[in-house]
Each structure stands twice: as structure tokens, then as C-alpha cells.
Backbone as a chain_set.jsonl record, in Angstrom:
{"seq": "MRRRLDPDERRKQILRAATQAFATRPYEEVHLDAIAGEVGVSRTAVNHYFGDKRGLFIAVVRRLVERMPPIGRADFEGSTEQTVAANTAAWLDMVEVSPSPFLPLVGGGPIGGDPELQDLRDELRDRLARGMLANHFETTDFPRAAVAAMRAVLALIEQATRDWLTGRGGSREGTEVLIVESILAIVRDVIPPLLAVDDASADA", "coords": {"N": [[-98.253, 37.785, 28.947], [-96.044, 35.387, 27.743], [-93.863, 35.905, 25.033], [-93.75, 33.895, 22.179], [-90.87, 32.419, 21.031], [-89.046, 32.056, 17.968], [-87.501, 29.014, 16.723], [-84.711, 29.421, 16.124], [-84.044, 31.757, 17.507], [-84.612, 30.936, 20.102], [-82.705, 28.927, 20.418], [-80.367, 30.48, 20.329], [-80.751, 31.939, 22.651], [-80.568, 29.986, 24.647], [-77.919, 29.241, 24.199], [-76.535, 31.579, 24.844], [-77.035, 31.742, 27.606], [-75.798, 29.385, 28.412], [-73.158, 29.907, 27.693], [-72.478, 31.908, 29.521], [-72.736, 30.419, 31.866], [-70.789, 28.327, 31.604], [-68.56, 29.919, 31.426], [-68.201, 30.918, 33.93], [-68.165, 28.867, 35.751], [-66.734, 25.658, 36.632], [-66.73, 22.868, 34.334], [-67.907, 20.538, 35.459], [-69.643, 21.586, 37.327], [-71.717, 22.768, 36.042], [-75.092, 22.596, 35.169], [-77.645, 21.253, 33.158], [-80.347, 21.524, 33.806], [-80.392, 23.841, 35.344], [-79.602, 25.776, 33.473], [-81.719, 25.553, 31.668], [-83.805, 26.392, 33.325], [-83.068, 29.057, 33.767], [-83.409, 30.184, 31.258], [-86.042, 29.686, 30.876], [-87.178, 27.43, 29.775], [-87.852, 23.935, 29.14], [-85.882, 21.126, 30.288], [-85.926, 19.227, 28.336], [-86.16, 20.757, 26.039], [-83.631, 21.959, 25.87], [-82.073, 19.691, 25.437], [-83.158, 18.979, 22.993], [-82.173, 20.937, 21.221], [-79.376, 20.776, 21.556], [-78.568, 18.229, 22.246], [-76.95, 16.962, 24.49], [-75.107, 17.634, 27.544], [-72.415, 17.678, 26.786], [-72.668, 18.259, 24.029], [-73.781, 20.82, 24.186], [-71.717, 22.194, 25.469], [-69.663, 22.014, 23.554], [-70.835, 23.529, 21.548], [-70.752, 26.01, 22.78], [-67.97, 26.424, 22.968], [-67.343, 26.419, 20.249], [-68.67, 28.736, 19.441], [-67.164, 30.563, 20.87], [-64.666, 30.338, 19.584], [-65.362, 31.202, 17.002], [-66.024, 33.854, 17.467], [-63.773, 34.944, 18.491], [-61.401, 37.525, 18.519], [-58.895, 38.212, 16.011], [-55.477, 37.41, 16.692], [-53.541, 39.766, 16.205], [-52.913, 42.822, 15.853], [-53.958, 45.303, 13.872], [-54.051, 47.957, 14.359], [-51.986, 48.617, 15.958], [-49.122, 50.349, 16.356], [-46.15, 49.67, 16.823], [-42.954, 48.402, 17.936], [-41.656, 45.147, 16.965], [-41.313, 43.657, 19.303], [-43.022, 45.033, 21.083], [-45.476, 44.663, 19.849], [-45.815, 41.859, 19.915], [-45.836, 41.513, 22.693], [-48.143, 42.975, 23.391], [-50.166, 41.54, 22.071], [-49.901, 39.059, 23.27], [-50.59, 39.67, 25.905], [-53.269, 40.345, 25.472], [-54.313, 37.865, 24.688], [-53.917, 36.307, 27.05], [-55.504, 37.768, 28.774], [-58.096, 37.257, 27.761], [-58.255, 34.504, 28.222], [-58.018, 34.411, 30.987], [-60.356, 35.599, 31.901], [-62.399, 33.822, 31.156], [-61.777, 30.938, 31.973], [-62.744, 28.222, 31.955], [-64.135, 27.504, 29.421], [-61.922, 27.897, 27.786], [-59.978, 26.042, 28.464], [-60.282, 23.426, 27.139], [-59.482, 24.253, 24.626], [-56.821, 24.506, 24.817], [-56.02, 22.011, 25.216], [-56.799, 20.93, 27.66], [-59.006, 20.294, 30.499], [-62.104, 18.492, 31.284], [-63.155, 17.192, 29.006], [-61.272, 17.567, 27.08], [-60.006, 16.0, 25.191], [-61.848, 15.363, 23.292], [-62.867, 14.578, 19.974], [-64.215, 16.537, 18.354], [-63.619, 18.882, 19.72], [-60.885, 18.843, 19.416], [-60.705, 19.344, 16.691], [-61.697, 21.963, 16.638], [-59.708, 23.166, 18.138], [-57.546, 22.868, 16.436], [-58.398, 24.449, 14.311], [-58.425, 26.942, 15.581], [-55.717, 27.16, 16.22], [-54.54, 27.38, 13.688], [-55.665, 29.805, 12.835], [-54.632, 31.594, 14.75], [-51.903, 31.291, 14.264], [-51.604, 32.357, 11.684], [-52.493, 34.924, 12.209], [-50.507, 35.88, 13.943], [-48.299, 35.756, 12.273], [-49.008, 37.713, 10.488], [-48.319, 39.971, 11.805], [-45.669, 40.286, 11.273], [-44.973, 39.978, 8.622], [-45.363, 41.548, 5.496], [-47.608, 40.591, 4.043], [-50.255, 38.297, 3.285], [-49.909, 35.912, 2.224], [-48.464, 33.491, 3.29], [-45.44, 31.573, 3.534], [-45.496, 27.991, 3.589], [-43.748, 26.771, 5.36], [-43.306, 28.773, 7.259], [-45.817, 29.026, 8.433], [-46.025, 26.477, 9.543], [-43.955, 26.572, 11.416], [-44.893, 28.55, 13.156], [-47.237, 27.381, 14.048], [-46.111, 25.332, 15.49], [-44.888, 26.669, 17.628], [-47.162, 27.539, 18.799], [-48.144, 25.244, 19.97], [-46.469, 25.063, 22.16], [-47.273, 27.413, 23.443], [-49.921, 26.761, 24.076], [-49.478, 24.691, 25.938], [-48.107, 26.101, 27.952], [-50.082, 27.932, 28.668], [-52.102, 26.19, 29.561], [-50.806, 24.995, 31.759], [-50.502, 27.212, 33.409], [-53.208, 27.919, 33.895], [-54.11, 25.677, 35.283], [-52.574, 25.65, 37.51], [-50.135, 24.371, 37.455], [-48.02, 25.572, 36.317], [-46.013, 28.594, 36.134], [-46.365, 31.974, 37.317], [-48.783, 34.423, 36.135], [-47.302, 36.504, 35.022], [-44.84, 35.24, 34.526], [-45.64, 33.312, 32.678], [-46.387, 34.951, 30.596], [-43.923, 36.079, 29.837], [-42.615, 33.745, 28.946], [-44.192, 33.047, 26.709], [-43.989, 35.337, 25.044], [-41.19, 35.512, 24.557], [-40.771, 33.08, 23.298], [-42.242, 33.304, 20.911], [-40.86, 35.458, 19.729], [-38.349, 34.28, 19.393], [-38.929, 32.316, 17.479], [-39.68, 33.929, 15.306], [-37.38, 35.498, 14.862], [-35.118, 33.757, 14.902], [-35.706, 31.222, 13.892], [-37.587, 31.052, 11.701], [-36.335, 32.608, 9.514], [-33.847, 31.082, 8.742], [-35.138, 28.689, 8.182], [-36.799, 29.274, 6.013], [-34.813, 29.89, 4.216], [-33.612, 27.404, 3.827], [-35.746, 26.054, 2.632], [-35.961, 27.561, 0.283], [-33.512, 27.01, -0.924], [-33.814, 24.284, -1.354], [-35.893, 24.314, -3.174], [-34.655, 25.445, -5.365], [-32.82, 23.6, -6.068]], "CA": [[-98.128, 36.53, 28.192], [-94.693, 35.247, 27.208], [-93.789, 35.85, 23.579], [-93.204, 32.628, 21.675], [-89.698, 32.67, 20.199], [-88.804, 31.078, 16.909], [-86.462, 28.057, 17.151], [-83.354, 29.957, 16.036], [-83.852, 32.694, 18.611], [-84.587, 30.152, 21.341], [-81.397, 28.279, 20.474], [-79.395, 31.514, 20.69], [-80.983, 32.297, 24.045], [-79.973, 28.911, 25.451], [-76.47, 29.288, 24.017], [-76.021, 32.715, 25.628], [-77.063, 31.36, 29.028], [-74.774, 28.35, 28.614], [-71.843, 30.564, 27.609], [-72.25, 32.549, 30.82], [-72.571, 29.373, 32.885], [-69.496, 27.66, 31.447], [-67.494, 30.9, 31.617], [-68.062, 31.279, 35.343], [-68.095, 27.678, 36.605], [-66.12, 24.479, 36.006], [-67.634, 22.016, 33.544], [-68.626, 19.598, 36.317], [-70.633, 22.283, 38.152], [-72.769, 23.322, 35.186], [-76.182, 21.627, 35.032], [-78.584, 21.638, 32.115], [-81.603, 21.957, 34.416], [-80.237, 25.24, 35.761], [-79.595, 26.597, 32.259], [-83.092, 25.542, 31.168], [-84.605, 27.231, 34.203], [-82.713, 30.455, 33.557], [-83.979, 30.62, 29.985], [-87.488, 29.526, 30.923], [-87.598, 26.317, 28.927], [-87.679, 22.643, 29.788], [-84.632, 20.404, 30.022], [-86.13, 18.552, 27.048], [-85.882, 21.728, 24.971], [-82.177, 22.08, 25.765], [-81.613, 18.457, 24.782], [-83.605, 19.003, 21.601], [-81.299, 21.797, 20.43], [-77.939, 20.517, 21.695], [-78.302, 16.82, 22.495], [-76.618, 16.714, 25.883], [-74.206, 18.638, 28.101], [-71.233, 17.731, 25.921], [-73.026, 18.978, 22.821], [-73.951, 22.237, 24.52], [-70.393, 22.759, 25.75], [-68.955, 22.154, 22.277], [-71.44, 24.674, 20.869], [-70.219, 27.206, 23.45], [-66.571, 26.576, 22.559], [-67.351, 26.805, 18.827], [-69.058, 30.155, 19.416], [-66.006, 31.3, 21.366], [-63.667, 30.351, 18.507], [-65.857, 32.024, 15.89], [-66.08, 35.259, 17.855], [-62.495, 35.394, 19.022], [-60.709, 38.452, 17.619], [-57.596, 37.704, 15.568], [-54.295, 37.873, 17.418], [-52.786, 40.51, 15.214], [-53.542, 44.123, 15.937], [-53.597, 46.177, 12.762], [-54.022, 49.348, 14.827], [-50.886, 48.805, 16.899], [-47.914, 50.789, 15.66], [-45.017, 49.57, 17.728], [-41.909, 47.485, 17.517], [-42.044, 43.739, 16.999], [-41.401, 43.249, 20.705], [-44.218, 45.628, 21.674], [-46.647, 44.032, 19.239], [-45.939, 40.509, 20.479], [-46.212, 41.655, 24.099], [-49.533, 43.43, 23.456], [-51.046, 40.455, 21.658], [-49.832, 38.018, 24.303], [-51.396, 40.148, 27.038], [-54.676, 40.248, 25.076], [-54.649, 36.447, 24.735], [-54.024, 35.865, 28.438], [-56.671, 38.435, 29.35], [-59.283, 36.501, 27.353], [-58.236, 33.206, 28.899], [-58.198, 34.612, 32.421], [-61.746, 35.953, 32.164], [-63.249, 32.633, 30.975], [-60.849, 29.803, 31.896], [-63.358, 26.918, 31.71], [-64.258, 27.187, 27.991], [-60.635, 27.955, 27.098], [-59.134, 24.894, 28.793], [-60.208, 22.425, 26.068], [-58.808, 24.803, 23.457], [-55.378, 24.344, 25.032], [-55.776, 20.596, 25.48], [-57.115, 20.55, 29.027], [-60.419, 20.17, 30.821], [-62.607, 17.115, 31.403], [-63.388, 16.56, 27.698], [-60.321, 18.214, 26.174], [-59.59, 15.087, 24.135], [-62.968, 15.099, 22.39], [-62.461, 14.83, 18.582], [-64.734, 17.816, 17.857], [-62.841, 19.936, 20.35], [-59.567, 18.821, 18.783], [-60.858, 20.043, 15.41], [-61.808, 23.39, 16.935], [-58.386, 23.605, 18.583], [-56.706, 22.965, 15.245], [-58.864, 25.639, 13.587], [-57.95, 28.117, 16.301], [-54.262, 27.222, 16.099], [-54.215, 27.898, 12.358], [-56.032, 31.216, 12.802], [-53.672, 32.348, 15.554], [-50.601, 31.27, 13.591], [-51.64, 33.322, 10.59], [-52.604, 36.253, 12.795], [-49.201, 36.297, 14.453], [-47.419, 35.994, 11.125], [-49.4, 38.991, 9.875], [-47.615, 41.037, 12.52], [-44.246, 40.321, 10.925], [-44.766, 39.93, 7.18], [-46.27, 42.447, 4.785], [-48.372, 39.774, 3.107], [-51.036, 37.233, 3.91], [-49.544, 34.692, 1.507], [-47.325, 33.033, 4.075], [-44.848, 30.275, 3.169], [-45.975, 26.887, 4.423], [-42.782, 26.524, 6.435], [-43.516, 29.782, 8.299], [-47.045, 28.656, 9.142], [-45.71, 25.286, 10.334], [-43.136, 26.996, 12.553], [-45.717, 29.276, 14.109], [-48.136, 26.407, 14.672], [-45.318, 24.583, 16.464], [-44.727, 27.468, 18.842], [-48.474, 27.603, 19.44], [-48.255, 24.078, 20.85], [-45.8, 25.469, 23.402], [-48.13, 28.411, 24.086], [-51.045, 26.036, 24.659], [-49.008, 23.994, 27.133], [-47.83, 27.101, 28.982], [-51.365, 28.471, 29.12], [-52.764, 25.147, 30.332], [-50.119, 24.841, 33.046], [-50.829, 28.391, 34.215], [-54.606, 27.846, 34.318], [-54.325, 24.562, 36.207], [-51.698, 25.798, 38.671], [-48.912, 23.569, 37.33], [-46.956, 26.423, 35.784], [-45.625, 29.741, 36.919], [-47.301, 33.066, 37.468], [-49.256, 35.055, 34.889], [-46.179, 37.27, 34.472], [-43.865, 34.304, 33.982], [-46.231, 32.714, 31.481], [-46.338, 35.983, 29.559], [-42.531, 36.142, 29.367], [-42.339, 32.522, 28.201], [-44.868, 33.115, 25.41], [-43.41, 36.419, 24.233], [-39.833, 35.177, 24.126], [-40.853, 31.945, 22.37], [-42.673, 33.833, 19.615], [-39.764, 36.254, 19.163], [-37.292, 33.358, 18.961], [-39.364, 31.715, 16.219], [-39.665, 34.957, 14.258], [-36.02, 35.987, 14.594], [-34.049, 32.768, 14.807], [-36.111, 29.957, 13.291], [-38.217, 31.212, 10.39], [-35.417, 32.989, 8.423], [-33.069, 29.968, 8.178], [-36.062, 27.68, 7.68], [-37.177, 29.701, 4.667], [-33.623, 29.779, 3.367], [-33.464, 25.98, 3.481], [-36.801, 25.731, 1.671], [-35.63, 28.203, -0.988], [-32.421, 26.251, -1.503], [-34.351, 22.999, -1.824], [-36.704, 24.567, -4.363], [-33.759, 25.789, -6.472], [-31.941, 22.458, -6.369]], "C": [[-96.747, 36.47, 27.536], [-94.724, 35.11, 25.686], [-93.139, 34.536, 23.15], [-92.06, 32.932, 20.711], [-89.593, 31.626, 19.1], [-87.615, 30.208, 17.31], [-85.046, 28.62, 17.134], [-83.067, 30.909, 17.181], [-83.794, 31.967, 19.948], [-83.231, 29.466, 21.514], [-80.324, 29.275, 20.894], [-79.523, 31.892, 22.156], [-80.367, 31.253, 24.98], [-78.453, 28.982, 25.383], [-75.854, 30.441, 24.804], [-75.974, 32.375, 27.115], [-75.986, 30.325, 29.327], [-73.379, 28.953, 28.575], [-71.501, 31.225, 28.93], [-71.987, 31.511, 31.899], [-71.199, 28.721, 32.803], [-68.333, 28.622, 31.646], [-67.218, 31.155, 33.087], [-67.947, 30.08, 36.276], [-67.379, 26.542, 35.888], [-67.178, 23.621, 35.311], [-68.505, 21.14, 34.442], [-69.738, 20.273, 37.114], [-71.743, 22.94, 37.344], [-73.817, 22.242, 34.949], [-77.211, 22.135, 34.03], [-79.917, 22.107, 32.686], [-81.539, 23.43, 34.822], [-80.268, 26.169, 34.557], [-81.007, 26.689, 31.696], [-83.98, 26.456, 32.0], [-84.332, 28.706, 34.002], [-83.349, 31.007, 32.29], [-85.505, 30.538, 29.995], [-88.003, 28.473, 29.974], [-87.409, 25.024, 29.709], [-86.304, 22.059, 29.469], [-84.726, 19.693, 28.669], [-85.819, 19.481, 25.881], [-84.384, 21.897, 24.767], [-81.612, 20.858, 25.051], [-82.002, 18.428, 23.304], [-82.638, 19.794, 20.724], [-79.843, 21.341, 20.44], [-77.586, 19.063, 22.025], [-78.066, 16.51, 23.957], [-75.641, 17.807, 26.35], [-72.949, 18.792, 27.253], [-71.529, 18.545, 24.664], [-73.193, 20.465, 23.057], [-72.602, 22.897, 24.771], [-69.608, 22.973, 24.461], [-69.519, 23.332, 21.488], [-70.938, 25.988, 21.466], [-68.785, 27.462, 23.001], [-66.488, 27.001, 21.096], [-67.706, 28.287, 18.68], [-67.897, 31.033, 19.866], [-64.94, 31.424, 20.284], [-64.096, 31.277, 17.383], [-65.808, 33.509, 16.202], [-64.751, 35.809, 18.36], [-61.818, 36.349, 18.047], [-59.36, 37.887, 17.211], [-56.466, 38.25, 16.417], [-53.37, 38.511, 16.396], [-53.402, 41.889, 15.096], [-53.064, 45.04, 14.825], [-53.455, 47.624, 13.211], [-52.83, 49.635, 15.732], [-49.613, 49.137, 16.15], [-46.741, 50.806, 16.638], [-43.978, 48.641, 17.161], [-42.435, 46.056, 17.531], [-42.235, 43.272, 18.432], [-42.679, 43.774, 21.361], [-45.483, 44.978, 21.138], [-46.879, 42.643, 19.817], [-46.395, 40.588, 21.93], [-47.676, 42.048, 24.234], [-50.495, 42.307, 23.103], [-51.045, 39.297, 22.663], [-50.678, 38.406, 25.505], [-52.881, 40.032, 26.723], [-55.159, 38.801, 25.137], [-54.851, 35.98, 26.175], [-55.186, 36.534, 29.154], [-57.946, 37.666, 29.025], [-59.377, 35.177, 28.108], [-58.556, 33.368, 30.378], [-59.644, 34.914, 32.778], [-62.649, 34.724, 32.102], [-62.397, 31.374, 30.866], [-61.506, 28.481, 31.515], [-63.543, 26.613, 30.228], [-62.924, 27.183, 27.249], [-59.788, 26.715, 27.341], [-59.114, 23.826, 27.693], [-59.514, 22.93, 24.823], [-57.289, 24.78, 23.619], [-55.075, 22.923, 25.502], [-56.078, 20.133, 26.88], [-58.607, 20.394, 29.242], [-60.888, 18.738, 30.774], [-62.868, 16.429, 30.073], [-62.465, 17.172, 26.643], [-59.867, 17.321, 25.031], [-60.687, 14.751, 23.149], [-62.576, 15.443, 20.947], [-62.972, 16.162, 18.028], [-63.983, 18.989, 18.46], [-61.431, 19.994, 19.765], [-59.612, 19.53, 17.426], [-60.947, 21.549, 15.621], [-60.46, 23.953, 17.371], [-57.455, 23.782, 17.384], [-57.093, 24.189, 14.41], [-58.346, 26.905, 14.25], [-56.445, 28.272, 16.158], [-53.846, 27.804, 14.745], [-54.526, 29.388, 12.268], [-55.028, 32.074, 13.576], [-52.305, 32.403, 14.888], [-50.561, 32.308, 12.485], [-51.772, 34.748, 11.107], [-51.274, 36.767, 13.309], [-48.225, 36.565, 13.322], [-47.738, 37.323, 10.45], [-48.743, 40.177, 10.568], [-46.203, 41.259, 11.985], [-43.955, 40.293, 9.426], [-45.79, 40.823, 6.495], [-47.008, 41.703, 3.681], [-49.219, 38.806, 3.907], [-50.8, 35.9, 3.198], [-48.285, 34.119, 2.149], [-46.759, 31.72, 3.532], [-45.316, 29.184, 4.121], [-45.039, 26.615, 5.595], [-42.961, 27.511, 7.581], [-44.756, 29.461, 9.115], [-46.776, 27.451, 10.049], [-44.9, 25.655, 11.571], [-43.972, 27.703, 13.605], [-46.726, 28.358, 14.779], [-47.39, 25.586, 15.735], [-45.153, 25.371, 17.758], [-46.066, 27.622, 19.554], [-48.722, 26.393, 20.331], [-47.595, 24.37, 22.195], [-46.67, 26.463, 24.172], [-49.33, 27.741, 24.76], [-50.639, 25.34, 25.955], [-48.758, 24.98, 28.268], [-49.116, 27.677, 29.546], [-52.102, 27.462, 29.983], [-52.131, 24.984, 31.705], [-50.429, 26.008, 33.97], [-52.259, 28.295, 34.763], [-54.838, 26.776, 35.374], [-53.405, 24.618, 37.415], [-50.427, 24.991, 38.607], [-47.731, 24.403, 36.856], [-46.627, 27.567, 36.721], [-46.74, 30.768, 37.004], [-47.801, 33.548, 36.111], [-48.094, 35.796, 34.229], [-45.14, 36.355, 33.842], [-44.361, 33.638, 32.711], [-46.16, 33.691, 30.315], [-44.931, 36.091, 28.974], [-42.205, 34.925, 28.507], [-42.946, 32.585, 26.8], [-44.217, 34.154, 24.509], [-42.05, 36.025, 23.692], [-39.828, 34.001, 23.147], [-41.259, 32.42, 20.98], [-41.544, 34.604, 18.955], [-38.631, 35.358, 18.665], [-37.654, 32.701, 17.637], [-39.231, 32.706, 15.075], [-38.24, 35.323, 13.862], [-35.052, 34.882, 14.198], [-34.422, 31.482, 14.075], [-36.639, 30.143, 11.87], [-37.227, 31.626, 9.297], [-34.563, 31.842, 7.894], [-33.952, 28.854, 7.625], [-36.499, 28.013, 6.251], [-36.0, 29.604, 3.706], [-33.398, 28.333, 2.928], [-34.497, 25.584, 2.444], [-36.501, 26.335, 0.292], [-34.517, 27.435, -1.697], [-32.89, 24.915, -2.072], [-35.151, 23.185, -3.102], [-35.832, 24.852, -5.58], [-32.896, 24.605, -6.907], [-32.47, 21.633, -7.531]], "O": [[-96.341, 37.408, 26.851], [-95.489, 34.324, 25.126], [-92.113, 34.126, 23.693], [-92.249, 33.613, 19.703], [-89.992, 30.474, 19.27], [-86.807, 30.615, 18.144], [-84.258, 28.331, 18.035], [-81.983, 30.88, 17.762], [-83.017, 32.338, 20.827], [-82.679, 29.429, 22.614], [-79.468, 28.957, 21.719], [-78.522, 32.137, 22.829], [-79.728, 31.596, 25.975], [-77.775, 28.804, 26.395], [-74.77, 30.297, 25.369], [-74.998, 32.68, 27.799], [-75.338, 30.38, 30.372], [-72.508, 28.549, 29.345], [-70.372, 31.12, 29.41], [-71.116, 31.699, 32.749], [-70.518, 28.577, 33.819], [-67.233, 28.195, 31.997], [-66.115, 31.565, 33.449], [-67.665, 30.245, 37.463], [-67.413, 26.471, 34.66], [-68.357, 23.652, 35.662], [-69.707, 21.016, 34.21], [-70.682, 19.605, 37.536], [-72.615, 23.599, 37.91], [-73.487, 21.116, 34.577], [-77.596, 23.304, 34.055], [-80.554, 22.994, 32.116], [-82.51, 24.171, 34.663], [-80.888, 27.231, 34.607], [-81.45, 27.764, 31.292], [-84.801, 27.2, 31.464], [-85.251, 29.523, 34.057], [-83.777, 32.16, 32.254], [-86.179, 31.226, 29.228], [-89.103, 28.584, 29.433], [-86.867, 25.031, 30.815], [-85.654, 22.456, 28.501], [-83.734, 19.573, 27.949], [-85.281, 19.051, 24.861], [-83.913, 21.971, 23.632], [-80.769, 20.985, 24.163], [-81.258, 17.913, 22.469], [-82.319, 19.373, 19.612], [-79.143, 21.5, 19.44], [-76.406, 18.715, 22.074], [-78.894, 15.863, 24.598], [-75.388, 18.775, 25.633], [-72.476, 19.906, 27.029], [-70.744, 19.411, 24.277], [-72.793, 21.28, 22.225], [-72.368, 24.025, 24.338], [-68.957, 24.004, 24.296], [-68.769, 24.054, 20.831], [-70.724, 26.962, 20.744], [-68.426, 28.597, 22.687], [-65.663, 27.842, 20.737], [-67.1, 28.998, 17.879], [-67.671, 32.111, 19.316], [-64.373, 32.5, 20.092], [-63.289, 32.05, 16.868], [-65.58, 34.33, 15.314], [-64.627, 37.005, 18.624], [-61.672, 36.023, 16.869], [-58.74, 37.157, 17.983], [-56.487, 39.413, 16.817], [-52.521, 37.845, 15.803], [-54.325, 42.09, 14.308], [-51.921, 45.497, 14.825], [-52.817, 48.429, 12.532], [-52.672, 50.755, 16.219], [-49.086, 48.314, 15.403], [-46.4, 51.846, 17.202], [-44.108, 48.151, 16.039], [-43.522, 45.788, 18.044], [-43.2, 42.574, 18.742], [-43.341, 43.051, 22.105], [-46.444, 44.767, 21.877], [-48.005, 42.29, 20.168], [-47.25, 39.81, 22.352], [-48.382, 41.519, 25.093], [-51.523, 42.138, 23.758], [-52.067, 38.644, 22.874], [-51.398, 37.576, 26.061], [-53.673, 39.665, 27.591], [-56.276, 38.534, 25.581], [-55.849, 35.328, 26.481], [-55.791, 35.937, 30.045], [-58.782, 37.445, 29.901], [-60.449, 34.787, 28.572], [-59.28, 32.557, 30.955], [-60.111, 34.523, 33.849], [-63.569, 34.595, 32.91], [-62.297, 30.793, 29.785], [-60.887, 27.68, 30.814], [-63.136, 25.535, 29.795], [-62.797, 26.545, 26.204], [-58.957, 26.369, 26.502], [-58.035, 23.354, 27.336], [-59.005, 22.133, 24.035], [-56.558, 25.01, 22.656], [-54.031, 22.657, 26.098], [-55.658, 19.042, 27.267], [-59.382, 20.366, 28.286], [-60.175, 17.86, 30.289], [-62.811, 15.202, 30.001], [-62.826, 17.282, 25.471], [-59.394, 17.818, 24.009], [-60.48, 13.932, 22.254], [-62.002, 16.507, 20.716], [-62.246, 16.847, 17.308], [-63.737, 19.985, 17.78], [-60.854, 21.074, 19.636], [-58.671, 20.233, 17.057], [-60.347, 22.323, 14.875], [-60.108, 25.079, 17.02], [-56.673, 24.732, 17.329], [-56.228, 24.878, 13.869], [-57.886, 27.827, 13.576], [-55.947, 29.386, 15.994], [-52.923, 28.614, 14.663], [-53.749, 30.153, 11.696], [-54.625, 33.143, 13.116], [-51.625, 33.428, 14.936], [-49.591, 33.056, 12.364], [-51.226, 35.678, 10.514], [-50.944, 37.941, 13.138], [-47.418, 37.491, 13.398], [-46.851, 37.98, 9.906], [-48.625, 41.256, 9.989], [-45.609, 42.31, 12.223], [-42.828, 40.552, 9.005], [-46.958, 40.843, 6.883], [-47.027, 42.136, 2.529], [-48.931, 38.528, 5.071], [-51.417, 34.889, 3.532], [-47.184, 34.249, 1.614], [-47.519, 30.847, 3.113], [-45.507, 29.425, 5.313], [-45.486, 26.269, 6.688], [-42.791, 27.147, 8.745], [-44.757, 29.602, 10.338], [-47.243, 27.41, 11.188], [-45.132, 25.114, 12.652], [-43.788, 27.486, 14.802], [-47.04, 28.538, 15.955], [-47.97, 25.197, 16.749], [-45.264, 24.815, 18.85], [-46.107, 27.814, 20.769], [-49.427, 26.494, 21.334], [-48.104, 23.971, 23.243], [-46.795, 26.375, 25.393], [-49.709, 28.105, 25.873], [-51.363, 25.392, 26.95], [-49.147, 24.732, 29.41], [-49.234, 27.888, 30.753], [-52.665, 27.821, 31.017], [-52.838, 24.85, 32.704], [-50.6, 25.822, 35.175], [-52.496, 28.555, 35.943], [-55.671, 26.95, 36.263], [-53.448, 23.726, 38.262], [-49.697, 24.919, 39.595], [-46.578, 23.988, 36.98], [-46.913, 27.527, 37.917], [-47.911, 30.456, 36.787], [-47.299, 33.129, 35.069], [-47.922, 35.723, 33.012], [-44.618, 36.643, 32.765], [-43.591, 33.424, 31.775], [-45.9, 33.294, 29.179], [-44.767, 36.185, 27.758], [-41.585, 35.06, 27.452], [-42.295, 32.221, 25.821], [-43.929, 33.879, 23.344], [-41.783, 36.186, 22.502], [-38.973, 33.935, 22.264], [-40.683, 31.986, 19.983], [-41.288, 34.435, 17.763], [-38.021, 35.642, 17.634], [-36.798, 32.542, 16.767], [-38.731, 32.366, 14.002], [-37.926, 35.443, 12.678], [-34.259, 35.046, 13.27], [-33.536, 30.725, 13.677], [-36.189, 29.468, 10.944], [-37.269, 31.038, 8.217], [-34.546, 31.631, 6.681], [-33.552, 28.151, 6.697], [-36.558, 27.134, 5.391], [-36.168, 29.277, 2.531], [-33.034, 28.079, 1.78], [-34.187, 24.871, 1.49], [-36.752, 25.706, -0.736], [-34.564, 27.232, -2.91], [-32.429, 24.473, -3.125], [-35.11, 22.346, -4.002], [-36.22, 24.538, -6.705], [-32.313, 24.619, -7.992], [-31.853, 20.638, -7.913]]}, "num_chains": 1, "name": "protein.A"}
């Protein structure tokens, strides 16, 4: 006799199955009936918890954002170049394993323009910006100008990642070089004079 699950556990079960489905197949090829069948519930039950396919997909992406490790390895004792390279490789590894859920987080995919996905993308961008800054500053109280600069380079990273995933860009290796060198340029050549300008303005 099948054990009756409480609603929260049933919802988690559906979400786990959906995460696997969206991670391994394009959005258009994922069907709610198949997910319901895998979990052993009706299509009506899936709709009850998540509304529709869009709602289920957004729940999967939200779960991905919440569980994503910070891009900023506290255990990595290397040079700035090595740290940026290691974190970039980790980012591309995650994207490469599950490209379908990641595409909307870099502005792509069939519903990449959805307002809720845009909010999740903005949340992720802020988290990644602060994580990358933590690699270079011995504080978590970052100047607003530094956060803004890093968020700007993240827009470039998103575009490069999207182009790579959709075949419009270069190779994985070329994408990695583009991201690493862009981050290093921001850290070395943009943030210092930007902070100096802000300091001068504050003293004026």
C-alpha cells in the first residue's frame, strides 16, 4: 500500500522530478503528464501545486538559484588569476551540466523574458557580484560603485554564456578566456579609478 505523503513532501517530490526533467531536456520537450506519471500523481495534482508548466519551471529555476554555491571559494589559496579561473570553470561546469534551467538565468530560453525569471536573474547577479568581490577585498562591506561595476561585467558574462550555450559564440575554452579576462580587467583597471572618483566626489 502506497504511503500517503503530506502536501509539502509531495510538492518536493514533484519538484525533484521536474528539476531532473528540465535539466536533461529542452523546455519544449518537458511534459507535465510525464512528470506526474514519474511521481505517481495526477496531472491535476501537479497543477494544484505549481499552476502550470511555466509555474513549475520557475519553481525549478528558483530552487537552482537558492541552492547554487557562491562564486567565491574561501578554500582556494591562489593568486587572483588562479581564483578567477577556478571560479569561472566552476560556473561553466554548472551551466554545462544543466543548460536548460540556466538559459533563462542568462536571458535566454523560451520564457527568458518572464518578469519572475528576470527577478531571479537579478537576485543571482547580485549574489555573484558580491561573491566575486569577496575574492578581491578583505571585507563584505563593498562600495556601491564596486558592486555596480561587477554587476556590469556580469551582464557581459551572461551574454557570453548564452552565446556559448546556444552555439552563437565560441568554444567553451574561448568563453572561459573571455570571462576570466573581463573580470580581471574590471578588478584591476576599472574598480580602482572608479573608487577614486567616488572618494574625490565625497570629499568635494
